[in-house]
MOPAC internal coordinates of N, CA, C and O (Angstrom, degrees):
PM7 1SCF
backbone

  N    0.0000 0     0.00 0     0.00 0    0    0    0
  C    1.4957 1     0.00 0     0.00 0    1    0    0
  C    1.4967 1   108.02 1     0.00 0    2    1    0
  O    1.2310 1   117.17 1   156.29 1    3    2    1
  N    1.4020 1   122.98 1   -23.71 1    3    2    1
  C    1.4112 1   123.13 1   176.57 1    5    3    2
  C    1.4523 1   112.30 1   -65.69 1    6    5    3
  O    1.2310 1   120.01 1   144.01 1    7    6    5
  N    1.3738 1   117.59 1   -35.99 1    7    6    5
  C    1.4722 1   118.84 1  -177.96 1    9    7    6
  C    1.4998 1   110.17 1   -66.57 1   10    9    7
  O    1.2310 1   118.21 1   147.13 1   11   10    9
  N    1.3193 1   121.02 1   -32.87 1   11   10    9
  C    1.4332 1   121.45 1   178.63 1   13   11   10
  C    1.5739 1   110.87 1   -69.42 1   14   13   11
  O    1.2310 1   121.55 1   144.94 1   15   14   13
  N    1.2830 1   114.64 1   -35.06 1   15   14   13
  C    1.4465 1   119.50 1  -178.87 1   17   15   14
  C    1.5763 1   110.25 1   -67.60 1   18   17   15
  O    1.2310 1   119.53 1   153.45 1   19   18   17
  N    1.3238 1   118.51 1   -26.55 1   19   18   17
  C    1.4144 1   121.31 1  -179.59 1   21   19   18
  C    1.5056 1   114.81 1   -76.77 1   22   21   19
  O    1.2310 1   121.21 1   163.87 1   23   22   21
  N    1.3636 1   115.29 1   -16.13 1   23   22   21
  C    1.4920 1   119.24 1   177.81 1   25   23   22
  C    1.5504 1   108.87 1   -76.37 1   26   25   23
  O    1.2310 1   121.81 1   -33.66 1   27   26   25
  N    1.3376 1   114.15 1   146.34 1   27   26   25
  C    1.4835 1   119.95 1   171.52 1   29   27   26
  C    1.5458 1   104.52 1   -77.62 1   30   29   27
  O    1.2310 1   121.32 1   -11.53 1   31   30   29
  N    1.3212 1   115.07 1   168.47 1   31   30   29
  C    1.4563 1   118.84 1   174.79 1   33   31   30
  C    1.4699 1   113.77 1   -63.07 1   34   33   31
  O    1.2310 1   119.61 1   147.48 1   35   34   33
  N    1.3621 1   118.36 1   -32.52 1   35   34   33
  C    1.4103 1   124.37 1   176.90 1   37   35   34
  C    1.4747 1   111.60 1   -64.59 1   38   37   35
  O    1.2310 1   120.83 1   132.71 1   39   38   37
  N    1.3127 1   116.01 1   -47.29 1   39   38   37
  C    1.4760 1   121.16 1  -178.77 1   41   39   38
  C    1.5375 1   110.84 1   -67.81 1   42   41   39
  O    1.2310 1   121.24 1   140.37 1   43   42   41
  N    1.2826 1   115.24 1   -39.63 1   43   42   41
  C    1.5331 1   118.47 1   178.42 1   45   43   42
  C    1.4890 1   110.41 1   -66.14 1   46   45   43
  O    1.2310 1   118.42 1   142.08 1   47   46   45
  N    1.3005 1   120.61 1   -37.92 1   47   46   45
  C    1.4556 1   124.51 1   179.43 1   49   47   46
  C    1.5494 1   109.27 1   -68.99 1   50   49   47
  O    1.2310 1   121.59 1   142.03 1   51   50   49
  N    1.3584 1   114.56 1   -37.97 1   51   50   49
  C    1.4887 1   120.07 1   172.53 1   53   51   50
  C    1.5222 1   112.36 1   -58.97 1   54   53   51
  O    1.2310 1   120.94 1   129.64 1   55   54   53
  N    1.3061 1   115.81 1   -50.36 1   55   54   53
  C    1.4700 1   121.13 1   177.30 1   57   55   54
  C    1.4787 1   113.52 1   -55.44 1   58   57   55
  O    1.2310 1   120.92 1   130.46 1   59   58   57
  N    1.3233 1   115.84 1   -49.54 1   59   58   57
  C    1.4782 1   121.41 1  -178.73 1   61   59   58
  C    1.5063 1   107.51 1   -64.51 1   62   61   59
  O    1.2310 1   119.96 1   138.17 1   63   62   61
  N    1.3618 1   117.69 1   -41.83 1   63   62   61
  C    1.4680 1   121.73 1  -179.72 1   65   63   62
  C    1.5431 1   111.41 1   -60.24 1   66   65   63
  O    1.2310 1   120.57 1   142.43 1   67   66   65
  N    1.2873 1   116.51 1   -37.57 1   67   66   65
  C    1.4299 1   119.10 1  -179.29 1   69   67   66
  C    1.5435 1   110.78 1   -66.15 1   70   69   67
  O    1.2310 1   120.97 1   137.38 1   71   70   69
  N    1.3165 1   115.75 1   -42.62 1   71   70   69
  C    1.4949 1   122.42 1   175.74 1   73   71   70
  C    1.4811 1   110.06 1   -58.53 1   74   73   71
  O    1.2310 1   120.17 1   131.83 1   75   74   73
  N    1.3191 1   117.28 1   -48.17 1   75   74   73
  C    1.4469 1   120.18 1  -176.23 1   77   75   74
  C    1.5108 1   109.92 1   -64.34 1   78   77   75
  O    1.2310 1   121.58 1   138.71 1   79   78   77
  N    1.4026 1   114.58 1   -41.29 1   79   78   77
  C    1.4943 1   116.99 1   179.28 1   81   79   78
  C    1.5316 1   112.01 1   -65.01 1   82   81   79
  O    1.2310 1   120.20 1   141.25 1   83   82   81
  N    1.3757 1   117.21 1   -38.75 1   83   82   81
  C    1.4726 1   117.79 1  -179.32 1   85   83   82
  C    1.4981 1   110.90 1   -68.33 1   86   85   83
  O    1.2310 1   119.90 1   144.44 1   87   86   85
  N    1.3638 1   117.79 1   -35.56 1   87   86   85
  C    1.4708 1   121.15 1  -179.22 1   89   87   86
  C    1.5371 1   109.36 1   -68.60 1   90   89   87
  O    1.2310 1   120.33 1   139.91 1   91   90   89
  N    1.3007 1   116.97 1   -40.09 1   91   90   89
  C    1.4399 1   123.25 1  -176.75 1   93   91   90
  C    1.5891 1   107.52 1   -64.79 1   94   93   91
  O    1.2310 1   120.59 1   135.98 1   95   94   93
  N    1.3209 1   116.47 1   -44.02 1   95   94   93
  C    1.5146 1   120.85 1   179.48 1   97   95   94
  C    1.5063 1   107.78 1   -59.83 1   98   97   95
  O    1.2310 1   120.36 1   129.47 1   99   98   97
  N    1.3768 1   116.91 1   -50.53 1   99   98   97
  C    1.4965 1   121.34 1  -178.02 1  101   99   98
  C    1.5141 1   111.31 1   -58.30 1  102  101   99
  O    1.2310 1   120.09 1   136.22 1  103  102  101
  N    1.3240 1   117.44 1   -43.78 1  103  102  101
  C    1.4666 1   121.46 1  -179.71 1  105  103  102
  C    1.5015 1   108.66 1   -66.92 1  106  105  103
  O    1.2310 1   119.68 1   139.54 1  107  106  105
  N    1.3208 1   118.21 1   -40.46 1  107  106  105
  C    1.4911 1   121.15 1   178.12 1  109  107  106
  C    1.5527 1   111.21 1   -61.59 1  110  109  107
  O    1.2310 1   121.27 1   136.60 1  111  110  109
  N    1.3524 1   115.17 1   -43.40 1  111  110  109
  C    1.4407 1   117.87 1   179.32 1  113  111  110
  C    1.5649 1   112.95 1   -62.89 1  114  113  111
  O    1.2310 1   122.08 1   138.40 1  115  114  113
  N    1.3595 1   113.62 1   -41.60 1  115  114  113
  C    1.4894 1   119.33 1   179.20 1  117  115  114
  C    1.5583 1   109.77 1   -64.45 1  118  117  115
  O    1.2310 1   120.60 1   136.79 1  119  118  117
  N    1.3069 1   116.46 1   -43.21 1  119  118  117
  C    1.5137 1   117.87 1  -176.85 1  121  119  118
  C    1.5292 1   106.13 1   -68.44 1  122  121  119
  O    1.2310 1   118.87 1   142.34 1  123  122  121
  N    1.3069 1   119.77 1   -37.66 1  123  122  121
  C    1.4652 1   122.65 1  -176.26 1  125  123  122
  C    1.5992 1   106.49 1   -67.11 1  126  125  123
  O    1.2310 1   119.08 1   135.62 1  127  126  125
  N    1.2757 1   119.36 1   -44.38 1  127  126  125
  C    1.4310 1   120.37 1  -178.83 1  129  127  126
  C    1.5384 1   111.81 1   -69.06 1  130  129  127
  O    1.2310 1   119.98 1   135.97 1  131  130  129
  N    1.3431 1   117.64 1   -44.03 1  131  130  129
  C    1.4209 1   118.82 1  -174.60 1  133  131  130
  C    1.5722 1   112.28 1   -78.74 1  134  133  131
  O    1.2310 1   120.32 1   140.37 1  135  134  133
  N    1.2735 1   116.99 1   -39.63 1  135  134  133
  C    1.4304 1   120.06 1  -172.71 1  137  135  134
  C    1.5408 1   116.60 1  -104.27 1  138  137  135
  O    1.2310 1   121.85 1   156.54 1  139  138  137
  N    1.3781 1   114.07 1   -23.46 1  139  138  137
  C    1.4409 1   121.88 1  -172.76 1  141  139  138
  C    1.4880 1   110.69 1    67.23 1  142  141  139
  O    1.2310 1   118.10 1  -153.90 1  143  142  141
  N    1.2343 1   121.23 1    26.10 1  143  142  141
  C    1.4514 1   125.03 1  -172.98 1  145  143  142
  C    1.5429 1   110.58 1   -90.34 1  146  145  143
  O    1.2310 1   121.29 1   -29.91 1  147  146  145
  N    1.3211 1   115.14 1   150.09 1  147  146  145
  C    1.5256 1   116.98 1  -179.55 1  149  147  146
  C    1.5731 1   110.06 1   -73.13 1  150  149  147
  O    1.2310 1   119.92 1   165.62 1  151  150  149
  N    1.2914 1   117.76 1   -14.38 1  151  150  149
  C    1.4202 1   120.39 1   177.21 1  153  151  150
  C    1.4894 1   109.79 1   -57.51 1  154  153  151
  O    1.2310 1   118.52 1   144.55 1  155  154  153
  N    1.3410 1   120.43 1   -35.45 1  155  154  153
  C    1.4009 1   126.02 1   179.30 1  157  155  154
  C    1.5377 1   109.76 1   -59.87 1  158  157  155
  O    1.2310 1   119.92 1   135.04 1  159  158  157
  N    1.3131 1   117.76 1   -44.96 1  159  158  157
  C    1.5050 1   118.96 1  -179.89 1  161  159  158
  C    1.6029 1   109.17 1   -65.53 1  162  161  159
  O    1.2310 1   119.96 1   146.81 1  163  162  161
  N    1.3001 1   117.68 1   -33.19 1  163  162  161
  C    1.4293 1   118.99 1  -178.99 1  165  163  162
  C    1.5204 1   108.14 1   -69.23 1  166  165  163
  O    1.2310 1   118.99 1   136.99 1  167  166  165
  N    1.3463 1   119.53 1   -43.01 1  167  166  165
  C    1.4592 1   123.55 1  -179.92 1  169  167  166
  C    1.5247 1   110.17 1   -67.49 1  170  169  167
  O    1.2310 1   120.12 1   143.51 1  171  170  169
  N    1.3165 1   117.37 1   -36.49 1  171  170  169
  C    1.5053 1   117.96 1   178.91 1  173  171  170
  C    1.5184 1   109.99 1   -65.59 1  174  173  171
  O    1.2310 1   121.61 1   136.32 1  175  174  173
  N    1.3342 1   114.53 1   -43.68 1  175  174  173
  C    1.4754 1   119.00 1  -177.99 1  177  175  174
  C    1.5702 1   109.44 1   -67.18 1  178  177  175
  O    1.2310 1   120.00 1   133.87 1  179  178  177
  N    1.2763 1   117.61 1   -46.13 1  179  178  177
  C    1.4255 1   119.61 1  -178.97 1  181  179  178
  C    1.5299 1   111.75 1   -66.07 1  182  181  179
  O    1.2310 1   120.22 1   141.43 1  183  182  181
  N    1.3064 1   117.19 1   -38.57 1  183  182  181
  C    1.4568 1   119.21 1   177.72 1  185  183  182
  C    1.5195 1   112.71 1   -66.81 1  186  185  183
  O    1.2310 1   120.93 1   141.94 1  187  186  185
  N    1.2896 1   115.84 1   -38.06 1  187  186  185
  C    1.5018 1   119.71 1   179.01 1  189  187  186
  C    1.5978 1   107.66 1   -67.52 1  190  189  187
  O    1.2310 1   119.63 1   139.62 1  191  190  189
  N    1.2887 1   118.31 1   -40.38 1  191  190  189
  C    1.4489 1   120.92 1   177.53 1  193  191  190
  C    1.5472 1   111.83 1   -66.70 1  194  193  191
  O    1.2310 1   121.17 1   138.65 1  195  194  193
  N    1.2709 1   115.37 1   -41.35 1  195  194  193
  C    1.4807 1   117.88 1   176.15 1  197  195  194
  C    1.5219 1   110.69 1   -63.24 1  198  197  195
  O    1.2310 1   119.07 1   139.12 1  199  198  197
  N    1.3000 1   119.37 1   -40.88 1  199  198  197
  C    1.4549 1   124.97 1  -178.24 1  201  199  198
  C    1.5380 1   107.67 1   -64.73 1  202  201  199
  O    1.2310 1   119.43 1   137.05 1  203  202  201
  N    1.3514 1   118.69 1   -42.95 1  203  202  201
  C    1.4741 1   121.80 1   179.16 1  205  203  202
  C    1.5238 1   110.93 1   -63.54 1  206  205  203
  O    1.2310 1   120.40 1   135.32 1  207  206  205
  N    1.3292 1   116.84 1   -44.68 1  207  206  205
  C    1.4639 1   117.08 1   179.96 1  209  207  206
  C    1.4975 1   111.70 1   -66.10 1  210  209  207
  O    1.2310 1   119.26 1   142.52 1  211  210  209
  N    1.3348 1   119.01 1   -37.48 1  211  210  209
  C    1.4110 1   122.20 1  -178.15 1  213  211  210
  C    1.5608 1   111.94 1   -71.58 1  214  213  211
  O    1.2310 1   121.66 1   149.65 1  215  214  213
  N    1.3543 1   114.43 1   -30.35 1  215  214  213
  C    1.4531 1   116.49 1   175.03 1  217  215  214
  C    1.5260 1   108.65 1   -69.82 1  218  217  215
  O    1.2310 1   119.54 1   141.68 1  219  218  217
  N    1.3121 1   118.49 1   -38.32 1  219  218  217
  C    1.4711 1   119.81 1   175.77 1  221  219  218
  C    1.5914 1   110.25 1   -60.22 1  222  221  219
  O    1.2310 1   121.05 1   143.45 1  223  222  221
  N    1.3200 1   115.59 1   -36.55 1  223  222  221
  C    1.4745 1   116.57 1  -179.31 1  225  223  222
  C    1.5000 1   110.75 1   -69.79 1  226  225  223
  O    1.2310 1   120.69 1   149.06 1  227  226  225
  N    1.3131 1   116.28 1   -30.94 1  227  226  225
  C    1.5160 1   118.78 1   179.61 1  229  227  226
  C    1.5379 1   112.10 1   -75.21 1  230  229  227
  O    1.2310 1   119.49 1   169.90 1  231  230  229
  N    1.3255 1   118.59 1   -10.10 1  231  230  229
  C    1.4448 1   122.99 1   178.33 1  233  231  230
  C    1.4914 1   112.77 1    70.67 1  234  233  231
  O    1.2310 1   120.55 1  -137.50 1  235  234  233
  N    1.3251 1   116.56 1    42.50 1  235  234  233
  C    1.5341 1   120.21 1   177.36 1  237  235  234
  C    1.4790 1   106.22 1   -84.95 1  238  237  235
  O    1.2310 1   120.10 1   180.00 1  239  238  237

């Protein structure tokens, strides 16, 4: 718990954003493979964008 307290709000939101982005990409890939739906492409794109923004917040 101490490690989380050392993060600033910006870094913590970046970390959470990366997880959300990764999960959205994985769900999008699964939907695309199983259903062949265009929703998969939307989730993959949105997840990648969220991951990129979150990475910028983390200052990498």
